[in-house]
MIDO-389325 format. One record per residue (C-alpha): residue number from 1; residue in one letter; x negated, z negated, y negated. Coordinates in steps of 0.5 Angstrom, whole numbers, padded with zeros to 4 digits. Example, Ala and Ser with C-alpha at 12.3 -4.5 7.8 and 13.67 -1.06 7.14 Angstrom:
REC; rodo; gulum; xx; zz; yy
REC; 1; A; -0025; -0016; 0009
REC; 2; S; -0027; -0014; 0002
! end
This chain:
REC; rodo; gulum; xx; zz; yy
REC; 1; M; -0048; 0058; 0037
REC; 2; L; -0042; 0056; 0033
REC; 3; E; -0037; 0058; 0038
REC; 4; A; -0040; 0054; 0044
REC; 5; A; -0040; 0048; 0039
REC; 6; S; -0033; 0049; 0038
REC; 7; G; -0031; 0049; 0045
REC; 8; T; -0036; 0043; 0047
REC; 9; L; -0033; 0039; 0041
REC; 10; G; -0026; 0041; 0042
REC; 11; L; -0025; 0043; 0035
REC; 12; T; -0026; 0049; 0030
REC; 13; V; -0033; 0048; 0027
REC; 14; N; -0033; 0051; 0019
REC; 15; P; -0040; 0051; 0017
REC; 16; T; -0042; 0050; 0009
REC; 17; I; -0048; 0054; 0008
REC; 18; L; -0053; 0052; 0002
REC; 19; T; -0059; 0054; -0001
REC; 20; R; -0064; 0048; -0001
REC; 21; K; -0064; 0049; -0009
REC; 22; E; -0056; 0048; -0009
REC; 23; F; -0056; 0043; -0004
REC; 24; A; -0061; 0039; -0008
REC; 25; K; -0057; 0040; -0014
REC; 26; R; -0050; 0038; -0011
REC; 27; V; -0054; 0032; -0008
REC; 28; K; -0056; 0030; -0015
REC; 29; A; -0049; 0031; -0018
REC; 30; Q; -0047; 0026; -0012
REC; 31; E; -0042; 0031; -0010
REC; 32; S; -0037; 0028; -0006
REC; 33; F; -0037; 0033; 0000
REC; 34; L; -0044; 0032; 0001
REC; 35; T; -0044; 0025; 0000
REC; 36; R; -0039; 0024; 0006
REC; 37; A; -0043; 0029; 0010
REC; 38; R; -0050; 0025; 0009
REC; 39; E; -0047; 0019; 0011
REC; 40; Q; -0043; 0021; 0017
REC; 41; P; -0046; 0022; 0024
REC; 42; K; -0048; 0029; 0025
REC; 43; V; -0048; 0034; 0031
REC; 44; W; -0054; 0038; 0030
REC; 45; I; -0053; 0046; 0033
REC; 46; T; -0060; 0047; 0030
REC; 47; G; -0066; 0043; 0026
REC; 48; G; -0065; 0036; 0025
REC; 49; E; -0065; 0031; 0019
REC; 50; S; -0072; 0032; 0017
REC; 51; D; -0070; 0039; 0015
REC; 52; L; -0065; 0037; 0010
REC; 53; P; -0068; 0036; 0003
REC; 54; V; -0068; 0029; 0000
! end
């Protein structure tokens, strides 16, 4: 799926994979990467916004 997305977007897709617990921990700590990523538009390869922990 990532190769297809990379081809469609014309750029390399570099996924960051986190457990729900780690994601929530980093959001709570206001980690800059996740803060920026959550504010920007997304291209969902699978799932959607509702799959992210609040």
